[in-house]
Jmol script that loads the backbone (N, CA, C; Angstrom):
load data "model"
ATOM      1  N   LEU A   1     206.714 383.002 108.454  1.00  0.00           N
ATOM      2  CA  LEU A   1     206.753 382.625 109.851  1.00  0.00           C
ATOM      3  C   LEU A   1     205.729 383.462 110.590  1.00  0.00           C
ATOM      4  N   SER A   2     204.715 382.836 111.162  1.00  0.00           N
ATOM      5  CA  SER A   2     203.680 383.572 111.886  1.00  0.00           C
ATOM      6  C   SER A   2     204.111 383.865 113.317  1.00  0.00           C
ATOM      7  N   LEU A   3     203.895 385.104 113.718  1.00  0.00           N
ATOM      8  CA  LEU A   3     204.146 385.543 115.085  1.00  0.00           C
ATOM      9  C   LEU A   3     202.883 386.204 115.608  1.00  0.00           C
ATOM     10  N   THR A   4     202.587 385.972 116.851  1.00  0.00           N
ATOM     11  CA  THR A   4     201.465 386.642 117.499  1.00  0.00           C
ATOM     12  C   THR A   4     201.852 388.092 117.749  1.00  0.00           C
ATOM     13  N   GLN A   5     200.877 388.973 117.727  1.00  0.00           N
ATOM     14  CA  GLN A   5     201.126 390.347 118.132  1.00  0.00           C
ATOM     15  C   GLN A   5     201.265 390.370 119.649  1.00  0.00           C
ATOM     16  N   PRO A   6     202.081 391.216 120.228  1.00  0.00           N
ATOM     17  CA  PRO A   6     202.806 392.332 119.634  1.00  0.00           C
ATOM     18  C   PRO A   6     204.198 391.959 119.117  1.00  0.00           C
ATOM     19  N   TRP A   7     204.543 390.663 119.184  1.00  0.00           N
ATOM     20  CA  TRP A   7     205.889 390.255 118.794  1.00  0.00           C
ATOM     21  C   TRP A   7     206.160 390.486 117.308  1.00  0.00           C
ATOM     22  N   ALA A   8     205.151 390.325 116.453  1.00  0.00           N
ATOM     23  CA  ALA A   8     205.349 390.611 115.025  1.00  0.00           C
ATOM     24  C   ALA A   8     205.726 392.075 114.821  1.00  0.00           C
ATOM     25  N   THR A   9     205.047 392.976 115.511  1.00  0.00           N
ATOM     26  CA  THR A   9     205.357 394.404 115.385  1.00  0.00           C
ATOM     27  C   THR A   9     206.714 394.729 115.992  1.00  0.00           C
ATOM     28  N   LEU A  10     207.110 394.036 117.034  1.00  0.00           N
ATOM     29  CA  LEU A  10     208.448 394.249 117.602  1.00  0.00           C
ATOM     30  C   LEU A  10     209.524 393.861 116.590  1.00  0.00           C
ATOM     31  N   VAL A  11     209.286 392.804 115.809  1.00  0.00           N
ATOM     32  CA  VAL A  11     210.231 392.432 114.742  1.00  0.00           C
ATOM     33  C   VAL A  11     210.245 393.527 113.674  1.00  0.00           C
ATOM     34  N   VAL A  12     209.066 393.949 113.240  1.00  0.00           N
ATOM     35  CA  VAL A  12     208.969 394.985 112.204  1.00  0.00           C
ATOM     36  C   VAL A  12     209.731 396.238 112.618  1.00  0.00           C
ATOM     37  N   SER A  13     209.620 396.615 113.888  1.00  0.00           N
ATOM     38  CA  SER A  13     210.252 397.848 114.375  1.00  0.00           C
ATOM     39  C   SER A  13     211.760 397.701 114.581  1.00  0.00           C
ATOM     40  N   GLY A  14     212.269 396.475 114.511  1.00  0.00           N
ATOM     41  CA  GLY A  14     213.691 396.245 114.735  1.00  0.00           C
ATOM     42  C   GLY A  14     214.057 396.053 116.195  1.00  0.00           C
ATOM     43  N   ARG A  15     213.090 396.140 117.081  1.00  0.00           N
ATOM     44  CA  ARG A  15     213.364 395.955 118.518  1.00  0.00           C
ATOM     45  C   ARG A  15     213.588 394.493 118.869  1.00  0.00           C
ATOM     46  N   LYS A  16     213.036 393.594 118.067  1.00  0.00           N
ATOM     47  CA  LYS A  16     213.177 392.148 118.296  1.00  0.00           C
ATOM     48  C   LYS A  16     213.844 391.554 117.069  1.00  0.00           C
ATOM     49  N   GLN A  17     215.048 391.015 117.248  1.00  0.00           N
ATOM     50  CA  GLN A  17     215.772 390.428 116.130  1.00  0.00           C
ATOM     51  C   GLN A  17     216.007 388.941 116.316  1.00  0.00           C
ATOM     52  N   ILE A  18     215.484 388.402 117.412  1.00  0.00           N
ATOM     53  CA  ILE A  18     215.588 386.968 117.682  1.00  0.00           C
ATOM     54  C   ILE A  18     214.204 386.451 118.041  1.00  0.00           C
ATOM     55  N   GLU A  19     213.766 385.444 117.318  1.00  0.00           N
ATOM     56  CA  GLU A  19     212.501 384.781 117.614  1.00  0.00           C
ATOM     57  C   GLU A  19     212.837 383.458 118.287  1.00  0.00           C
ATOM     58  N   THR A  20     212.217 383.173 119.427  1.00  0.00           N
ATOM     59  CA  THR A  20     212.478 381.910 120.112  1.00  0.00           C
ATOM     60  C   THR A  20     211.367 380.925 119.786  1.00  0.00           C
ATOM     61  N   ARG A  21     211.777 379.703 119.559  1.00  0.00           N
ATOM     62  CA  ARG A  21     210.860 378.629 119.187  1.00  0.00           C
ATOM     63  C   ARG A  21     211.208 377.373 119.957  1.00  0.00           C
ATOM     64  N   SER A  22     210.232 376.465 120.065  1.00  0.00           N
ATOM     65  CA  SER A  22     210.481 375.181 120.724  1.00  0.00           C
ATOM     66  C   SER A  22     211.153 374.197 119.775  1.00  0.00           C
ATOM     67  N   TRP A  23     211.245 374.547 118.507  1.00  0.00           N
ATOM     68  CA  TRP A  23     211.784 373.649 117.493  1.00  0.00           C
ATOM     69  C   TRP A  23     212.843 374.360 116.658  1.00  0.00           C
ATOM     70  N   ASN A  24     213.717 373.567 116.093  1.00  0.00           N
ATOM     71  CA  ASN A  24     214.809 374.060 115.258  1.00  0.00           C
ATOM     72  C   ASN A  24     214.476 373.810 113.790  1.00  0.00           C
ATOM     73  N   THR A  25     215.206 374.453 112.915  1.00  0.00           N
ATOM     74  CA  THR A  25     215.071 374.227 111.480  1.00  0.00           C
ATOM     75  C   THR A  25     216.453 374.299 110.842  1.00  0.00           C
ATOM     76  N   ASN A  26     216.627 373.580 109.765  1.00  0.00           N
ATOM     77  CA  ASN A  26     217.859 373.680 108.983  1.00  0.00           C
ATOM     78  C   ASN A  26     217.766 374.778 107.935  1.00  0.00           C
ATOM     79  N   TYR A  27     216.553 375.323 107.756  1.00  0.00           N
ATOM     80  CA  TYR A  27     216.350 376.363 106.748  1.00  0.00           C
ATOM     81  C   TYR A  27     217.122 377.628 107.122  1.00  0.00           C
ATOM     82  N   ARG A  28     217.766 378.217 106.142  1.00  0.00           N
ATOM     83  CA  ARG A  28     218.383 379.541 106.257  1.00  0.00           C
ATOM     84  C   ARG A  28     217.991 380.291 104.994  1.00  0.00           C
ATOM     85  N   GLY A  29     217.581 381.519 105.142  1.00  0.00           N
ATOM     86  CA  GLY A  29     217.213 382.280 103.968  1.00  0.00           C
ATOM     87  C   GLY A  29     216.087 383.249 104.239  1.00  0.00           C
ATOM     88  N   PRO A  30     215.484 383.748 103.149  1.00  0.00           N
ATOM     89  CA  PRO A  30     214.446 384.775 103.284  1.00  0.00           C
ATOM     90  C   PRO A  30     213.161 384.223 103.900  1.00  0.00           C
ATOM     91  N   LEU A  31     212.499 385.086 104.652  1.00  0.00           N
ATOM     92  CA  LEU A  31     211.229 384.759 105.294  1.00  0.00           C
ATOM     93  C   LEU A  31     210.270 385.932 105.150  1.00  0.00           C
ATOM     94  N   TYR A  32     209.000 385.636 105.124  1.00  0.00           N
ATOM     95  CA  TYR A  32     207.982 386.648 105.379  1.00  0.00           C
ATOM     96  C   TYR A  32     207.638 386.537 106.858  1.00  0.00           C
ATOM     97  N   ILE A  33     207.448 387.668 107.493  1.00  0.00           N
ATOM     98  CA  ILE A  33     206.955 387.693 108.866  1.00  0.00           C
ATOM     99  C   ILE A  33     205.456 387.952 108.776  1.00  0.00           C
ATOM    100  N   HIS A  34     204.693 387.049 109.357  1.00  0.00           N
ATOM    101  CA  HIS A  34     203.236 387.103 109.325  1.00  0.00           C
ATOM    102  C   HIS A  34     202.729 387.410 110.728  1.00  0.00           C
ATOM    103  N   ALA A  35     201.850 388.398 110.843  1.00  0.00           N
ATOM    104  CA  ALA A  35     201.189 388.694 112.114  1.00  0.00           C
ATOM    105  C   ALA A  35     199.956 387.798 112.199  1.00  0.00           C
ATOM    106  N   ALA A  36     199.957 386.909 113.166  1.00  0.00           N
ATOM    107  CA  ALA A  36     198.861 385.950 113.304  1.00  0.00           C
ATOM    108  C   ALA A  36     197.540 386.663 113.554  1.00  0.00           C
ATOM    109  N   LYS A  37     196.476 386.017 113.137  1.00  0.00           N
ATOM    110  CA  LYS A  37     195.138 386.582 113.324  1.00  0.00           C
ATOM    111  C   LYS A  37     194.708 386.488 114.792  1.00  0.00           C
ATOM    112  N   ALA A  38     195.073 385.407 115.443  1.00  0.00           N
ATOM    113  CA  ALA A  38     194.699 385.211 116.851  1.00  0.00           C
ATOM    114  C   ALA A  38     195.460 386.196 117.740  1.00  0.00           C
ATOM    115  N   PHE A  39     194.796 386.628 118.795  1.00  0.00           N
ATOM    116  CA  PHE A  39     195.407 387.558 119.753  1.00  0.00           C
ATOM    117  C   PHE A  39     194.994 387.098 121.150  1.00  0.00           C
ATOM    118  N   PRO A  40     195.661 386.036 121.656  1.00  0.00           N
ATOM    119  CA  PRO A  40     195.270 385.445 122.935  1.00  0.00           C
ATOM    120  C   PRO A  40     195.382 386.442 124.097  1.00  0.00           C
ATOM    121  N   PRO A  41     194.642 386.205 125.167  1.00  0.00           N
ATOM    122  CA  PRO A  41     194.653 387.120 126.316  1.00  0.00           C
ATOM    123  C   PRO A  41     196.050 387.410 126.874  1.00  0.00           C
ATOM    124  N   ALA A  42     196.923 386.410 126.948  1.00  0.00           N
ATOM    125  CA  ALA A  42     198.274 386.643 127.490  1.00  0.00           C
ATOM    126  C   ALA A  42     199.066 387.591 126.586  1.00  0.00           C
ATOM    127  N   ALA A  43     198.904 387.456 125.274  1.00  0.00           N
ATOM    128  CA  ALA A  43     199.589 388.351 124.333  1.00  0.00           C
ATOM    129  C   ALA A  43     199.016 389.760 124.442  1.00  0.00           C
ATOM    130  N   ARG A  44     197.711 389.856 124.596  1.00  0.00           N
ATOM    131  CA  ARG A  44     197.057 391.159 124.752  1.00  0.00           C
ATOM    132  C   ARG A  44     197.560 391.854 126.025  1.00  0.00           C
ATOM    133  N   ALA A  45     197.652 391.116 127.117  1.00  0.00           N
ATOM    134  CA  ALA A  45     198.135 391.687 128.377  1.00  0.00           C
ATOM    135  C   ALA A  45     199.589 392.151 128.233  1.00  0.00           C
ATOM    136  N   PHE A  46     200.418 391.359 127.553  1.00  0.00           N
ATOM    137  CA  PHE A  46     201.812 391.750 127.333  1.00  0.00           C
ATOM    138  C   PHE A  46     201.870 393.033 126.508  1.00  0.00           C
ATOM    139  N   ALA A  47     201.023 393.128 125.483  1.00  0.00           N
ATOM    140  CA  ALA A  47     201.009 394.313 124.623  1.00  0.00           C
ATOM    141  C   ALA A  47     200.588 395.554 125.400  1.00  0.00           C
ATOM    142  N   VAL A  48     199.569 395.430 126.240  1.00  0.00           N
ATOM    143  CA  VAL A  48     199.120 396.578 127.043  1.00  0.00           C
ATOM    144  C   VAL A  48     200.251 397.037 127.959  1.00  0.00           C
ATOM    145  N   LYS A  49     200.926 396.099 128.585  1.00  0.00           N
ATOM    146  CA  LYS A  49     202.066 396.440 129.455  1.00  0.00           C
ATOM    147  C   LYS A  49     203.194 397.076 128.641  1.00  0.00           C
ATOM    148  N   LEU A  50     203.473 396.521 127.476  1.00  0.00           N
ATOM    149  CA  LEU A  50     204.546 397.015 126.609  1.00  0.00           C
ATOM    150  C   LEU A  50     204.305 398.462 126.187  1.00  0.00           C
ATOM    151  N   TYR A  51     203.069 398.767 125.803  1.00  0.00           N
ATOM    152  CA  TYR A  51     202.759 400.095 125.279  1.00  0.00           C
ATOM    153  C   TYR A  51     202.362 401.092 126.364  1.00  0.00           C
ATOM    154  N   GLY A  52     202.161 400.638 127.599  1.00  0.00           N
ATOM    155  CA  GLY A  52     201.876 401.554 128.695  1.00  0.00           C
ATOM    156  C   GLY A  52     200.584 402.321 128.512  1.00  0.00           C
ATOM    157  N   ALA A  53     200.610 403.588 128.928  1.00  0.00           N
ATOM    158  CA  ALA A  53     199.412 404.430 128.837  1.00  0.00           C
ATOM    159  C   ALA A  53     198.926 404.451 127.400  1.00  0.00           C
ATOM    160  N   GLY A  54     197.667 404.184 127.220  1.00  0.00           N
ATOM    161  CA  GLY A  54     197.106 404.134 125.870  1.00  0.00           C
ATOM    162  C   GLY A  54     197.331 402.806 125.182  1.00  0.00           C
ATOM    163  N   GLY A  55     197.894 401.852 125.892  1.00  0.00           N
ATOM    164  CA  GLY A  55     198.200 400.554 125.291  1.00  0.00           C
ATOM    165  C   GLY A  55     196.992 399.851 124.719  1.00  0.00           C
ATOM    166  N   GLU A  56     195.874 399.911 125.435  1.00  0.00           N
ATOM    167  CA  GLU A  56     194.657 399.256 124.960  1.00  0.00           C
ATOM    168  C   GLU A  56     194.202 399.851 123.620  1.00  0.00           C
ATOM    169  N   TRP A  57     194.354 401.156 123.494  1.00  0.00           N
ATOM    170  CA  TRP A  57     193.988 401.828 122.249  1.00  0.00           C
ATOM    171  C   TRP A  57     194.941 401.426 121.126  1.00  0.00           C
ATOM    172  N   ARG A  58     196.255 401.407 121.413  1.00  0.00           N
ATOM    173  CA  ARG A  58     197.258 401.091 120.380  1.00  0.00           C
ATOM    174  C   ARG A  58     197.123 399.676 119.848  1.00  0.00           C
ATOM    175  N   ILE A  59     196.839 398.710 120.729  1.00  0.00           N
ATOM    176  CA  ILE A  59     196.800 397.322 120.259  1.00  0.00           C
ATOM    177  C   ILE A  59     195.625 397.071 119.324  1.00  0.00           C
ATOM    178  N   ARG A  60     194.614 397.916 119.391  1.00  0.00           N
ATOM    179  CA  ARG A  60     193.478 397.794 118.482  1.00  0.00           C
ATOM    180  C   ARG A  60     193.924 397.918 117.025  1.00  0.00           C
ATOM    181  N   TYR A  61     195.024 398.642 116.803  1.00  0.00           N
ATOM    182  CA  TYR A  61     195.480 398.933 115.444  1.00  0.00           C
ATOM    183  C   TYR A  61     196.670 398.089 114.988  1.00  0.00           C
ATOM    184  N   LEU A  62     197.094 397.144 115.806  1.00  0.00           N
ATOM    185  CA  LEU A  62     198.166 396.245 115.372  1.00  0.00           C
ATOM    186  C   LEU A  62     197.638 395.356 114.247  1.00  0.00           C
ATOM    187  N   PRO A  63     198.391 395.212 113.159  1.00  0.00           N
ATOM    188  CA  PRO A  63     197.905 394.347 112.082  1.00  0.00           C
ATOM    189  C   PRO A  63     197.831 392.894 112.533  1.00  0.00           C
ATOM    190  N   LYS A  64     196.777 392.234 112.113  1.00  0.00           N
ATOM    191  CA  LYS A  64     196.598 390.819 112.424  1.00  0.00           C
ATOM    192  C   LYS A  64     196.119 390.117 111.153  1.00  0.00           C
ATOM    193  N   GLY A  65     196.568 388.879 110.956  1.00  0.00           N
ATOM    194  CA  GLY A  65     196.203 388.133 109.761  1.00  0.00           C
ATOM    195  C   GLY A  65     196.809 388.726 108.503  1.00  0.00           C
ATOM    196  N   ALA A  66     198.085 389.166 108.613  1.00  0.00           N
ATOM    197  CA  ALA A  66     198.711 389.856 107.480  1.00  0.00           C
ATOM    198  C   ALA A  66     200.213 389.626 107.452  1.00  0.00           C
ATOM    199  N   LEU A  67     200.773 389.697 106.248  1.00  0.00           N
ATOM    200  CA  LEU A  67     202.228 389.737 106.097  1.00  0.00           C
ATOM    201  C   LEU A  67     202.659 391.159 106.457  1.00  0.00           C
ATOM    202  N   VAL A  68     203.665 391.281 107.321  1.00  0.00           N
ATOM    203  CA  VAL A  68     204.055 392.612 107.811  1.00  0.00           C
ATOM    204  C   VAL A  68     205.517 392.957 107.552  1.00  0.00           C
ATOM    205  N   ALA A  69     206.343 391.972 107.198  1.00  0.00           N
ATOM    206  CA  ALA A  69     207.766 392.245 106.987  1.00  0.00           C
ATOM    207  C   ALA A  69     208.408 391.101 106.218  1.00  0.00           C
ATOM    208  N   THR A  70     209.586 391.394 105.705  1.00  0.00           N
ATOM    209  CA  THR A  70     210.465 390.349 105.203  1.00  0.00           C
ATOM    210  C   THR A  70     211.689 390.351 106.109  1.00  0.00           C
ATOM    211  N   ALA A  71     212.337 389.226 106.187  1.00  0.00           N
ATOM    212  CA  ALA A  71     213.549 389.099 106.999  1.00  0.00           C
ATOM    213  C   ALA A  71     214.385 387.974 106.414  1.00  0.00           C
ATOM    214  N   TYR A  72     215.570 387.833 106.928  1.00  0.00           N
ATOM    215  CA  TYR A  72     216.462 386.753 106.528  1.00  0.00           C
ATOM    216  C   TYR A  72     216.770 385.940 107.772  1.00  0.00           C
ATOM    217  N   LEU A  73     216.508 384.635 107.729  1.00  0.00           N
ATOM    218  CA  LEU A  73     216.873 383.764 108.847  1.00  0.00           C
ATOM    219  C   LEU A  73     218.351 383.435 108.697  1.00  0.00           C
ATOM    220  N   LEU A  74     219.142 384.091 109.509  1.00  0.00           N
ATOM    221  CA  LEU A  74     220.593 384.004 109.439  1.00  0.00           C
ATOM    222  C   LEU A  74     221.118 382.710 110.057  1.00  0.00           C
ATOM    223  N   ASP A  75     220.559 382.348 111.215  1.00  0.00           N
ATOM    224  CA  ASP A  75     221.064 381.182 111.939  1.00  0.00           C
ATOM    225  C   ASP A  75     220.069 380.813 113.029  1.00  0.00           C
ATOM    226  N   THR A  76     220.229 379.629 113.580  1.00  0.00           N
ATOM    227  CA  THR A  76     219.514 379.226 114.790  1.00  0.00           C
ATOM    228  C   THR A  76     220.558 378.719 115.778  1.00  0.00           C
ATOM    229  N   ARG A  77     220.317 379.006 117.030  1.00  0.00           N
ATOM    230  CA  ARG A  77     221.227 378.570 118.095  1.00  0.00           C
ATOM    231  C   ARG A  77     220.405 378.150 119.305  1.00  0.00           C
ATOM    232  N   PRO A  78     220.946 377.272 120.141  1.00  0.00           N
ATOM    233  CA  PRO A  78     220.248 376.969 121.394  1.00  0.00           C
ATOM    234  C   PRO A  78     220.100 378.254 122.220  1.00  0.00           C
ATOM    235  N   THR A  79     218.966 378.401 122.867  1.00  0.00           N
ATOM    236  CA  THR A  79     218.738 379.618 123.650  1.00  0.00           C
ATOM    237  C   THR A  79     219.789 379.790 124.745  1.00  0.00           C
ATOM    238  N   GLU A  80     220.300 378.689 125.276  1.00  0.00           N
ATOM    239  CA  GLU A  80     221.327 378.786 126.319  1.00  0.00           C
ATOM    240  C   GLU A  80     222.576 379.502 125.788  1.00  0.00           C
ATOM    241  N   TYR A  81     222.846 379.358 124.511  1.00  0.00           N
ATOM    242  CA  TYR A  81     224.024 379.979 123.902  1.00  0.00           C
ATOM    243  C   TYR A  81     223.847 381.486 123.763  1.00  0.00           C
ATOM    244  N   VAL A  82     222.663 381.929 123.368  1.00  0.00           N
ATOM    245  CA  VAL A  82     222.482 383.358 123.079  1.00  0.00           C
ATOM    246  C   VAL A  82     221.998 384.176 124.263  1.00  0.00           C
ATOM    247  N   ALA A  83     221.365 383.563 125.249  1.00  0.00           N
ATOM    248  CA  ALA A  83     220.722 384.309 126.336  1.00  0.00           C
ATOM    249  C   ALA A  83     221.664 385.274 127.053  1.00  0.00           C
ATOM    250  N   SER A  84     222.909 384.884 127.242  1.00  0.00           N
ATOM    251  CA  SER A  84     223.848 385.759 127.960  1.00  0.00           C
ATOM    252  C   SER A  84     224.543 386.751 127.031  1.00  0.00           C
ATOM    253  N   ARG A  85     224.288 386.665 125.743  1.00  0.00           N
ATOM    254  CA  ARG A  85     224.970 387.517 124.761  1.00  0.00           C
ATOM    255  C   ARG A  85     224.070 388.606 124.176  1.00  0.00           C
ATOM    256  N   ILE A  86     222.855 388.730 124.677  1.00  0.00           N
ATOM    257  CA  ILE A  86     221.917 389.704 124.122  1.00  0.00           C
ATOM    258  C   ILE A  86     221.476 390.691 125.195  1.00  0.00           C
ATOM    259  N   THR A  87     220.817 391.746 124.772  1.00  0.00           N
ATOM    260  CA  THR A  87     220.360 392.765 125.718  1.00  0.00           C
ATOM    261  C   THR A  87     219.193 392.241 126.553  1.00  0.00           C
ATOM    262  N   ALA A  88     218.998 392.866 127.688  1.00  0.00           N
ATOM    263  CA  ALA A  88     217.861 392.514 128.550  1.00  0.00           C
ATOM    264  C   ALA A  88     216.548 392.768 127.819  1.00  0.00           C
ATOM    265  N   GLU A  89     216.499 393.832 127.015  1.00  0.00           N
ATOM    266  CA  GLU A  89     215.276 394.120 126.258  1.00  0.00           C
ATOM    267  C   GLU A  89     214.962 392.974 125.301  1.00  0.00           C
ATOM    268  N   GLU A  90     215.950 392.537 124.526  1.00  0.00           N
ATOM    269  CA  GLU A  90     215.731 391.424 123.589  1.00  0.00           C
ATOM    270  C   GLU A  90     215.293 390.177 124.351  1.00  0.00           C
ATOM    271  N   ARG A  91     215.927 389.898 125.491  1.00  0.00           N
ATOM    272  CA  ARG A  91     215.559 388.725 126.298  1.00  0.00           C
ATOM    273  C   ARG A  91     214.108 388.800 126.753  1.00  0.00           C
ATOM    274  N   SER A  92     213.622 390.005 127.041  1.00  0.00           N
ATOM    275  CA  SER A  92     212.252 390.149 127.545  1.00  0.00           C
ATOM    276  C   SER A  92     211.204 389.840 126.478  1.00  0.00           C
ATOM    277  N   TYR A  93     211.604 389.775 125.222  1.00  0.00           N
ATOM    278  CA  TYR A  93     210.670 389.517 124.129  1.00  0.00           C
ATOM    279  C   TYR A  93     210.613 388.060 123.702  1.00  0.00           C
ATOM    280  N   GLY A  94     211.343 387.188 124.385  1.00  0.00           N
ATOM    281  CA  GLY A  94     211.359 385.781 123.991  1.00  0.00           C
ATOM    282  C   GLY A  94     211.376 384.854 125.185  1.00  0.00           C
ATOM    283  N   ASP A  95     211.275 383.573 124.914  1.00  0.00           N
ATOM    284  CA  ASP A  95     211.336 382.534 125.940  1.00  0.00           C
ATOM    285  C   ASP A  95     212.678 381.822 125.793  1.00  0.00           C
ATOM    286  N   TYR A  96     213.609 382.190 126.650  1.00  0.00           N
ATOM    287  CA  TYR A  96     214.970 381.677 126.562  1.00  0.00           C
ATOM    288  C   TYR A  96     215.234 380.524 127.526  1.00  0.00           C
ATOM    289  N   THR A  97     214.204 379.785 127.877  1.00  0.00           N
ATOM    290  CA  THR A  97     214.416 378.637 128.755  1.00  0.00           C
ATOM    291  C   THR A  97     215.225 377.573 128.017  1.00  0.00           C
ATOM    292  N   PRO A  98     216.011 376.792 128.759  1.00  0.00           N
ATOM    293  CA  PRO A  98     216.839 375.752 128.137  1.00  0.00           C
ATOM    294  C   PRO A  98     216.003 374.786 127.306  1.00  0.00           C
ATOM    295  N   GLY A  99     216.605 374.346 126.201  1.00  0.00           N
ATOM    296  CA  GLY A  99     215.956 373.396 125.315  1.00  0.00           C
ATOM    297  C   GLY A  99     215.212 374.041 124.159  1.00  0.00           C
ATOM    298  N   ARG A 100     215.164 375.370 124.147  1.00  0.00           N
ATOM    299  CA  ARG A 100     214.484 376.081 123.059  1.00  0.00           C
ATOM    300  C   ARG A 100     215.518 376.592 122.058  1.00  0.00           C
ATOM    301  N   TRP A 101     215.041 377.194 120.974  1.00  0.00           N
ATOM    302  CA  TRP A 101     215.909 377.657 119.893  1.00  0.00           C
ATOM    303  C   TRP A 101     215.726 379.137 119.633  1.00  0.00           C
ATOM    304  N   ALA A 102     216.823 379.819 119.414  1.00  0.00           N
ATOM    305  CA  ALA A 102     216.830 381.239 119.063  1.00  0.00           C
ATOM    306  C   ALA A 102     217.034 381.343 117.556  1.00  0.00           C
ATOM    307  N   TRP A 103     216.066 381.920 116.879  1.00  0.00           N
ATOM    308  CA  TRP A 103     216.138 382.134 115.436  1.00  0.00           C
ATOM    309  C   TRP A 103     216.634 383.552 115.227  1.00  0.00           C
ATOM    310  N   ILE A 104     217.802 383.695 114.654  1.00  0.00           N
ATOM    311  CA  ILE A 104     218.448 385.001 114.506  1.00  0.00           C
ATOM    312  C   ILE A 104     218.070 385.593 113.146  1.00  0.00           C
ATOM    313  N   LEU A 105     217.390 386.736 113.216  1.00  0.00           N
ATOM    314  CA  LEU A 105     216.885 387.398 112.015  1.00  0.00           C
ATOM    315  C   LEU A 105     217.768 388.581 111.640  1.00  0.00           C
ATOM    316  N   SER A 106     217.876 388.838 110.360  1.00  0.00           N
ATOM    317  CA  SER A 106     218.603 390.021 109.887  1.00  0.00           C
ATOM    318  C   SER A 106     217.850 390.602 108.695  1.00  0.00           C
ATOM    319  N   ASN A 107     218.295 391.752 108.234  1.00  0.00           N
ATOM    320  CA  ASN A 107     217.714 392.402 107.044  1.00  0.00           C
ATOM    321  C   ASN A 107     216.186 392.495 107.122  1.00  0.00           C
ATOM    322  N   ILE A 108     215.690 392.924 108.262  1.00  0.00           N
ATOM    323  CA  ILE A 108     214.248 393.048 108.465  1.00  0.00           C
ATOM    324  C   ILE A 108     213.752 394.300 107.745  1.00  0.00           C
ATOM    325  N   GLU A 109     212.752 394.107 106.902  1.00  0.00           N
ATOM    326  CA  GLU A 109     212.175 395.232 106.157  1.00  0.00           C
ATOM    327  C   GLU A 109     210.665 395.212 106.299  1.00  0.00           C
ATOM    328  N   MET A 110     210.123 396.337 106.736  1.00  0.00           N
ATOM    329  CA  MET A 110     208.691 396.475 106.938  1.00  0.00           C
ATOM    330  C   MET A 110     207.959 396.440 105.598  1.00  0.00           C
ATOM    331  N   LEU A 111     206.783 395.828 105.616  1.00  0.00           N
ATOM    332  CA  LEU A 111     205.879 395.836 104.466  1.00  0.00           C
ATOM    333  C   LEU A 111     204.602 396.568 104.868  1.00  0.00           C
ATOM    334  N   GLU A 112     203.912 397.109 103.899  1.00  0.00           N
ATOM    335  CA  GLU A 112     202.543 397.550 104.140  1.00  0.00           C
ATOM    336  C   GLU A 112     201.770 396.273 104.451  1.00  0.00           C
ATOM    337  N   PRO A 113     201.073 396.195 105.600  1.00  0.00           N
ATOM    338  CA  PRO A 113     200.381 394.945 105.935  1.00  0.00           C
ATOM    339  C   PRO A 113     199.507 394.455 104.785  1.00  0.00           C
ATOM    340  N   PHE A 114     199.689 393.181 104.463  1.00  0.00           N
ATOM    341  CA  PHE A 114     199.002 392.553 103.335  1.00  0.00           C
ATOM    342  C   PHE A 114     198.231 391.353 103.877  1.00  0.00           C
ATOM    343  N   PRO A 115     196.893 391.382 103.837  1.00  0.00           N
ATOM    344  CA  PRO A 115     196.121 390.262 104.385  1.00  0.00           C
ATOM    345  C   PRO A 115     196.567 388.924 103.789  1.00  0.00           C
ATOM    346  N   TYR A 116     196.816 387.967 104.676  1.00  0.00           N
ATOM    347  CA  TYR A 116     197.284 386.658 104.229  1.00  0.00           C
ATOM    348  C   TYR A 116     196.999 385.653 105.338  1.00  0.00           C
ATOM    349  N   LYS A 117     196.583 384.466 104.967  1.00  0.00           N
ATOM    350  CA  LYS A 117     196.317 383.412 105.945  1.00  0.00           C
ATOM    351  C   LYS A 117     197.631 382.758 106.342  1.00  0.00           C
ATOM    352  N   GLY A 118     197.901 382.737 107.631  1.00  0.00           N
ATOM    353  CA  GLY A 118     199.133 382.135 108.132  1.00  0.00           C
ATOM    354  C   GLY A 118     198.974 380.653 108.396  1.00  0.00           C
ATOM    355  N   SER A 119     200.009 380.088 108.974  1.00  0.00           N
ATOM    356  CA  SER A 119     200.024 378.668 109.292  1.00  0.00           C
ATOM    357  C   SER A 119     201.072 378.436 110.367  1.00  0.00           C
ATOM    358  N   GLN A 120     200.984 377.301 111.019  1.00  0.00           N
ATOM    359  CA  GLN A 120     202.021 376.962 111.992  1.00  0.00           C
ATOM    360  C   GLN A 120     203.267 376.495 111.253  1.00  0.00           C
ATOM    361  N   GLY A 121     204.415 376.662 111.896  1.00  0.00           N
ATOM    362  CA  GLY A 121     205.670 376.241 111.285  1.00  0.00           C
ATOM    363  C   GLY A 121     206.066 377.170 110.160  1.00  0.00           C
ATOM    364  N   LEU A 122     206.998 376.728 109.363  1.00  0.00           N
ATOM    365  CA  LEU A 122     207.376 377.496 108.171  1.00  0.00           C
ATOM    366  C   LEU A 122     206.399 377.116 107.068  1.00  0.00           C
ATOM    367  N   PHE A 123     205.936 378.096 106.335  1.00  0.00           N
ATOM    368  CA  PHE A 123     204.999 377.816 105.252  1.00  0.00           C
ATOM    369  C   PHE A 123     205.369 378.674 104.048  1.00  0.00           C
ATOM    370  N   GLU A 124     204.999 378.172 102.879  1.00  0.00           N
ATOM    371  CA  GLU A 124     205.311 378.877 101.646  1.00  0.00           C
ATOM    372  C   GLU A 124     204.277 379.975 101.400  1.00  0.00           C
ATOM    373  N   VAL A 125     204.753 381.149 101.075  1.00  0.00           N
ATOM    374  CA  VAL A 125     203.888 382.267 100.722  1.00  0.00           C
ATOM    375  C   VAL A 125     203.793 382.336  99.206  1.00  0.00           C
ATOM    376  N   VAL A 126     202.584 382.299  98.701  1.00  0.00           N
ATOM    377  CA  VAL A 126     202.352 382.404  97.265  1.00  0.00           C
ATOM    378  C   VAL A 126     201.528 383.666  97.028  1.00  0.00           C
ATOM    379  N   LEU A 127     202.144 384.650  96.394  1.00  0.00           N
ATOM    380  CA  LEU A 127     201.453 385.902  96.096  1.00  0.00           C
ATOM    381  C   LEU A 127     200.961 385.877  94.666  1.00  0.00           C
ATOM    382  N   LYS A 128     199.690 386.117  94.513  1.00  0.00           N
ATOM    383  CA  LYS A 128     199.100 386.128  93.170  1.00  0.00           C
ATOM    384  C   LYS A 128     199.015 387.573  92.684  1.00  0.00           C
ATOM    385  N   PRO A 129     199.348 387.796  91.407  1.00  0.00           N
ATOM    386  CA  PRO A 129     199.291 389.172  90.888  1.00  0.00           C
ATOM    387  C   PRO A 129     197.885 389.723  90.839  1.00  0.00           C
TER     388      PRO A 129
END
end "model"
wireframe off; spacefill off
backbone 0.3
color backbone group
């Protein structure tokens, strides 16, 4: 599952355990978390605000275009269901507008960033020895 930075790093750090999406999936199970290569201006501005003083310097070192973690997709729920049941911090990391989906992640484990080409949606990761 590809996430734009800084949201991929927020998942890796355990600060973000819910990913919000415009679409739902029936899939439940293990996932790789991929840090997308693209770093759009809005994401960059959010990262600078998130990291505060020195933010511009820190975002230079966020991994991009790499697998950064493994996780387990435990469940998906409508955002309206979870929005009132989570912390304000978690809410600030997602788009909880009605009609969207909250993907609930568990067992998040950091990986040494491994360069890998991502894709939209869920995609199969094939690691060659």
